[in-house]
Structure formats: C-alpha cells, structure tokens
C-alpha positions in Angstrom: -6.0 26.7 5.6 -2.7 27.3 7.4 -0.5 25.5 4.8 2.0 27.5 2.7 5.1 25.4 2.2 4.7 21.6 1.9 7.3 18.9 1.8 6.2 15.5 0.4 8.2 12.3 0.6 7.9 9.3 -1.7 7.7 11.7 -4.7 8.6 9.1 -7.4 5.6 6.9 -6.4 2.1 7.5 -7.7 0.6 8.7 -4.4 3.4 11.1 -3.6 3.8 12.5 -7.0 0.0 12.9 -7.7 -0.4 14.6 -4.3 2.5 16.9 -4.7 1.3 18.0 -8.1 -2.2 18.7 -6.8 -0.9 20.7 -3.8 1.3 22.7 -6.1 -1.8 23.8 -8.0 -3.6 24.9 -4.9 -3.9 28.7 -4.8 -3.2 28.9 -1.0 0.0 26.9 -1.2 3.2 28.9 -2.0 5.6 26.0 -2.6 5.7 22.2 -2.7 9.0 20.4 -2.3 8.8 16.8 -3.6 11.5 14.6 -2.1 12.7 11.1 -3.1 16.0 9.2 -3.2 15.6 8.3 -6.9 15.1 10.5 -9.9 11.5 10.7 -11.3 10.6 9.2 -14.7 8.8 11.2 -17.3 5.3 10.1 -16.1 6.2 11.1 -12.6 7.5 14.5 -13.7 4.2 15.1 -15.5 2.3 14.3 -12.3 4.5 16.6 -10.2 3.5 19.6 -12.2 4.8 22.8 -10.5 6.2 21.0 -7.5 9.9 21.4 -7.1 11.7 18.0 -7.0 14.6 17.6 -4.7 16.6 14.4 -4.7 17.2 13.6 -1.1 17.4 10.4 1.0 15.2 10.7 4.1 17.5 8.2 5.8 20.2 10.9 5.7 20.3 13.6 8.4 20.6 16.1 5.6 16.8 15.9 5.2 16.8 18.3 8.2 18.6 20.8 6.1 16.0 20.5 3.3 13.2 21.2 5.8 15.1 24.1 7.4 16.1 25.8 4.2 12.6 25.5 2.7 10.9 26.7 5.8 8.3 23.9 5.4 5.3 24.3 7.7 3.7 21.0 6.6 5.4 17.6 6.0 3.6 14.8 4.3 5.2 11.4 4.7 3.6 9.6 1.7 6.3 7.0 1.3 5.7 5.4 4.7 4.9 1.6 4.7 5.0 1.4 0.9 5.0 -2.3 -0.1 8.0 -4.0 -1.7 7.9 -6.7 -4.3 11.1 -8.6 -3.9 13.4 -9.6 -1.1 16.1 -7.0 -2.0 13.4 -4.3 -2.4 12.0 -5.4 1.0 15.3 -4.7 2.7 15.5 -1.3 1.2 11.9 -0.6 2.0 12.4 -1.5 5.6 15.4 0.9 5.8 13.3 3.7 4.2 10.3 3.0 6.5 12.1 2.6 9.8 15.3 4.6 9.5 13.8 7.1 7.1 10.9 7.8 9.4 13.1 8.2 12.4 15.3 10.7 10.6 12.3 12.6 9.2 10.7 12.9 12.6 14.0 14.0 14.2 14.2 16.7 11.5 10.6 17.8 12.1 11.2 17.8 15.9 13.9 20.4 15.7 12.3 22.5 12.9 10.3 25.3 14.5 8.5 26.0 11.2 6.8 22.6 11.1 3.2 22.8 12.3 1.5 19.9 10.4 2.5 16.3 9.9 0.5 14.0 7.7 1.5 10.3 7.4 0.4 7.5 5.2 -0.1 4.3 7.2 -1.8 1.0 6.5 -4.6 -1.1 8.0 -2.1 -3.9 8.3 -1.3 -2.5 11.7 -4.4 -4.3 13.0 -2.8 -7.6 12.3 -4.4 -10.7 10.7 -5.4 -13.1 13.5 -8.4 -15.4 13.0 -9.6 -14.1 16.5 -9.8 -10.5 15.2 -13.2 -8.8 15.1 -15.2 -8.7 11.9 -14.8 -4.9 11.6 -11.9 -2.8 12.8 -12.3 0.7 14.3 -9.5 3.1 14.8 -9.4 2.0 18.5 -9.1 -1.7 17.8 -6.0 -3.2 19.3 -4.4 -6.2 17.4 -4.4 -9.5 19.2 -0.7 -9.7 18.3 1.6 -7.1 16.7 2.8 -8.0 13.2 6.2 -9.7 13.5 7.7 -8.6 10.1 7.1 -7.0 6.8 5.5 -3.6 6.0 2.8 -4.3 8.7 5.5 -4.3 11.4 7.1 -1.3 9.8 3.8 0.6 10.0 3.3 -0.4 13.6 6.7 0.9 14.4 6.1 4.1 12.5 2.9 4.8 14.4 4.8 4.2 17.6 7.4 6.8 16.6 4.6 9.2 15.8 3.1 8.9 19.3 6.5 9.7 20.7 6.8 12.7 18.3 3.4 14.0 19.4 4.5 13.9 23.0 7.6 15.9 22.2 6.0 18.3 19.9 2.4 18.7 21.1 2.2 21.9 19.0 2.3 20.0 15.7 -0.9 18.7 14.2 -0.5 15.0 13.4 -2.9 13.2 11.0 -2.6 9.5 10.1 -4.5 7.7 7.3 -4.7 3.9 7.7 -5.4 2.7 4.2 -6.8 -0.6 3.1 -5.0 -2.0 0.0 -4.6 0.8 -2.5 -5.4 -0.3 -6.1 -6.0 1.3 -9.5 -4.7 1.6 -13.0 -1.4 3.3 -12.1 -0.2 1.8 -8.8 2.0 -1.4 -8.9 2.2 -3.3 -5.7 2.6 -7.0 -4.7 -1.2 -7.1 -4.4 -1.8 -5.9 -8.0 0.9 -8.3 -9.3 -0.9 -11.1 -7.4 -4.2 -10.5 -9.1 -2.4 -10.0 -12.4 -1.2 -13.6 -12.5 -2.5 -15.5 -15.4 -4.5 -17.6 -16.1 -4.8 -19.0 -12.5 -4.3 -17.3 -9.2 -3.6 -19.4 -6.1 -5.5 -18.9 -2.8 -5.3 -20.8 0.5 -7.6 -23.9 0.6 -10.6 -23.5 2.8 -10.2 -19.7 3.1 -12.1 -17.0 1.1 -11.7 -13.9 3.2 -13.4 -10.6 2.8 -11.1 -7.8 1.5 -11.5 -4.0 0.9 -9.7 -1.7 -1.5 -9.1 2.0 -1.9 -8.9 3.5 -5.3 -5.7 5.3 -6.0 -7.5 8.6 -6.7 -9.5 8.3 -3.5 -6.2 7.8 -1.6 -4.8 11.0 -3.1 -8.0 12.9 -2.2 -7.8 11.7 1.5 -4.2 12.7 1.8 -4.9 16.1 0.2 -7.8 16.8 2.5 -5.7 15.8 5.6 -2.9 18.1 4.4 -4.9 21.3 3.7 -7.4 20.7 6.6 -7.1 21.0 10.3 -8.2 17.6 11.4 -5.8 15.6 13.7 -5.9 11.9 14.7 -6.0 8.5 13.0 -8.6 7.6 10.4 -9.5 4.4 8.5 -9.7 4.7 4.8 -11.5 2.0 2.7 -14.0 1.8 -0.2 -17.5 0.9 0.8 -18.4 -2.7 0.8 -16.3 -5.8 0.6 -15.3 -8.6 -1.8 -14.0 -12.1 -1.2 -10.6 -13.1 -2.6 -12.2 -15.6 -5.0 -14.7 -12.9 -6.3 -11.8 -10.6 -7.0 -9.8 -13.2 -8.8 -12.8 -14.1 -11.0 -13.6 -10.4 -11.7 -10.0 -10.1 -12.9 -10.8 -12.7 -15.4 -8.6 -15.3 -13.7 -9.3 -18.8 -12.3 -8.9 -19.2 -8.5 -7.1 -22.4 -7.5 -7.3 -23.3 -3.8 -4.0 -24.9 -2.6 -3.2 -26.5 0.8 -1.0 -24.3 3.0 2.0 -26.7 3.0 2.4 -26.7 -0.8 1.8 -23.0 -1.4 5.5 -22.2 -1.2 6.5 -25.2 -3.3 4.1 -24.4 -6.1 4.9 -20.7 -6.0 8.6 -21.4 -6.6 7.8 -24.0 -9.3 5.5 -21.6 -11.2 8.3 -19.1 -11.6 10.0 -21.5 -14.0 7.1 -23.2 -15.7 5.6 -22.5 -19.1 2.9 -24.3 -21.0 3.4 -23.6 -24.6 3.8 -19.8 -24.9 2.0 -19.3 -21.6 4.2 -18.4 -18.7 2.4 -18.9 -15.4 4.5 -16.7 -13.2 5.4 -17.1 -9.5 3.8 -15.6 -6.4 4.7 -14.9 -2.8 3.3 -17.3 -0.1 3.3 -14.3 2.2 0.9 -12.5 -0.2 -1.5 -15.5 0.0 -1.3 -15.6 3.8 -2.0 -11.9 3.9 -5.3 -12.5 2.1 -6.2 -15.6 4.1 -7.9 -13.9 7.0 -9.1 -10.7 5.4 -9.8 -7.3 7.0 -12.8 -5.0 7.1 -12.6 -1.4 8.3 -15.1 0.9 10.0 -14.9 4.1 8.0 -17.6 6.1 9.9 -15.0 8.5 11.2 -13.8 9.3 7.7 -17.4 10.1 6.7 -18.8 11.7 9.9 -15.8 13.7 11.2 -13.9 14.5 8.1 -16.9 14.7 5.8 -15.2 12.6 3.1 -17.2 10.4 0.9 -15.0 8.2 -1.3 -15.8 8.2 -5.0 -15.1 4.5 -5.5 -16.5 1.5 -3.6 -14.3 -1.5 -3.1 -15.9 -3.3 -6.1 -15.6 -0.2 -8.3 -11.9 0.4 -7.3 -11.1 -3.2 -8.2 -13.0 -3.0 -11.5 -11.0 0.0 -12.5 -7.8 -1.9 -11.9 -9.1 -5.1 -13.5 -9.9 -3.2 -16.7 -6.2 -2.6 -17.3 -5.3 -6.3 -17.1 -4.6 -8.2 -20.4 -7.2 -10.9 -21.2 -6.5 -14.4 -20.2 -5.3 -16.9 -22.9 -7.6 -19.4 -24.6 -9.7 -21.8 -22.7 -7.5 -24.8 -23.6 -4.4 -23.1 -22.0 -6.4 -22.1 -18.9 -7.4 -25.8 -18.5 -3.9 -27.0 -19.1 -2.5 -24.6 -16.4 -5.3 -25.7 -14.0 -4.6 -29.4 -14.6 -0.9 -28.7 -14.0 -1.6 -27.1 -10.7 -4.0 -29.8 -9.6 -1.5 -32.5 -10.5 1.2 -30.5 -8.6 -0.7 -30.7 -5.4 -1.8 -34.3 -5.8 0.1 -37.5 -5.3 3.8 -36.9 -6.0 3.1 -33.2 -6.7 5.7 -32.0 -4.2 8.4 -34.0 -5.8 7.6 -32.9 -9.3 7.4 -29.2 -8.2 10.7 -29.4 -6.5 12.3 -30.6 -9.7 11.2 -27.6 -11.8 
C-alpha cells in the first residue's frame, strides 16, 4: 500500500465520514484530512474517528493550499455527484459537483505529492433511454448524454477526469460508478421517495428493474480503491434486481400507477393534502421518471479484477433500508389515500388537483 496521507471530500455525508474514519484507523495510513464546507454534526464526528476535520470549500482555490500543506498523496472525491433533494439544494450541489471538481482537479494537478485519485461517480452516466441495453458494462456508451441533474454532473466530472489523466499520467485514477446507494443511514431523494406513505406513485405502464448498493458496501469499495493499486472505472451494484413495484411493496407501501401527464400535478397536490392525521407528502416527477426505464449493471469487473464480493444483494440492501421505515397507517387510511389518488387522475382530477 502506497497511501500515507489521504484527503477525503464530502466529509459531512455518510459515505465520506465513514470512509475517512475507517482510513484513519488503518495502520499504514499516517493521516486523514476530512474536508467539507459545513461543520459535522455529532453523529458525523463519531464516524470520523481519528480523522482531522478541516472546514474548506472545494469550490475555493484555497483547497490547493490544504493539499499542499498536508502533503496528501491520495485524494478521495467522495462528494462528487451526491444527489440533492430540493431545487435550492440542487443549485448548490451542481456548483459543488462541477466547480468544486474543477478546482479540486486543478489543485491535484499542481501538487507533486498527489499520486492517487479516487472518485465516486454514478451509474446515471449511462443515461436512461428505452433503447439502452439490458445490462451496462463499463464500456457502454449512452444513447444520449444526460441533459441535466446529477447525471449530467457525473458525466461532466468523468470528462474532467479524462482530461486530468492526460495531464498527469503519473497519477493513479480509480472511478466507482455506483448504482443507487441505500441503507439505514443515507438520506437521498430515492430513500425519501420510497418513504412516502401510504402510497408511492409510479409511472403507469412501467415497472422497471432497479439495483441498489448498501451503504456499507459502498464504503468498502471506496476503501479498497483507496488503499489498493487498481486504476480504471468499475461498476458497483448489489447482485440481482428488483422492480420498482416490488420495492414499494417491500417497503410496506402501496404502488399507485399514474399517467405521465398527471404525475407533476398530483405530486404538487400531495404536498398540501392530508386525510385525517395522515399527510401524504409530495414527490418529484423527475424521481419517478428516473425509475421509469431502470438500469442493470454488469459487475464482473468488480468481482474478477478487484476481487470484491459485496456483502449485500440488491434485495438485502433494500430490506435493510426498509426495516428503518415507520409502519404504514391503518388499512382504512391507506384505502382513503388510494381512493383520493384514483379520483385525482380520473374525470376532473386535474382540476381538483390544481385547486389544492
């Protein structure tokens, strides 16, 4: 292992903080610098362990000073392409993803001590076209590049990485393309979607296959890429697949197929609707569209070249997350909510939804 001083970005999120804490406990690692623009909460501080937290914004050129003064030989960009839950958070996430990665790579480029770069990416770079293959390998090219959102950010980030590799061929670059990360501790738009109660909307006529990665498996993969010597791009997903409807039912919720044109209307209406003490909660139409086509990854490279066997399958990862969800309300309330949704998409449903 040629890793002694490691800098980890995204240190206030679960993946970054858990990884930094684990690396800090590794006998061969002398120092871990955990970096984020926000201060960590008590739970994060506990996960960081012996890692040294530095409050720094990677969008600022001063990140180069942090790398220089620490003498970091390994940089782990764990905050790249992290999903955002709201419109305002999305703007900030895009800045952190695009501008932050550009500044971080510029800092790494001029730092002679940096010899390893490990980056979290997402399988969303493959796109979501109905014409896509059933299974994506690392060499699969998307039919169309994602036009917006974290998927576009991830595609841009990987483009920056290719440019960085040409300028610094002496730096080992490893990229993990994760399926959706899920578990008891992570909170993402996807986990919020499956947490809706008692009903979860899905696109009518679509029940796509999806894959998940357990949060602890994600940490393990990033750890192995950091302390190892492997370079390249690798898909990461739990074995097997689930359909969206199966996942909703195993979360104890009721799947409600909705026509595409009314998804947005009903989603906005649900934010303000309550039935008795039951608050339905809203959802993002983009989230539903993301799950409409599904995505399945070939993980043979992870197994055969890196020798990594994930602990959790897709179903097991989802079950561990679902076990943390509160139970759904009584049957009568579930039926009342379901009737409301069915009426909303029926005759006159659009007008009623718009008045909520």
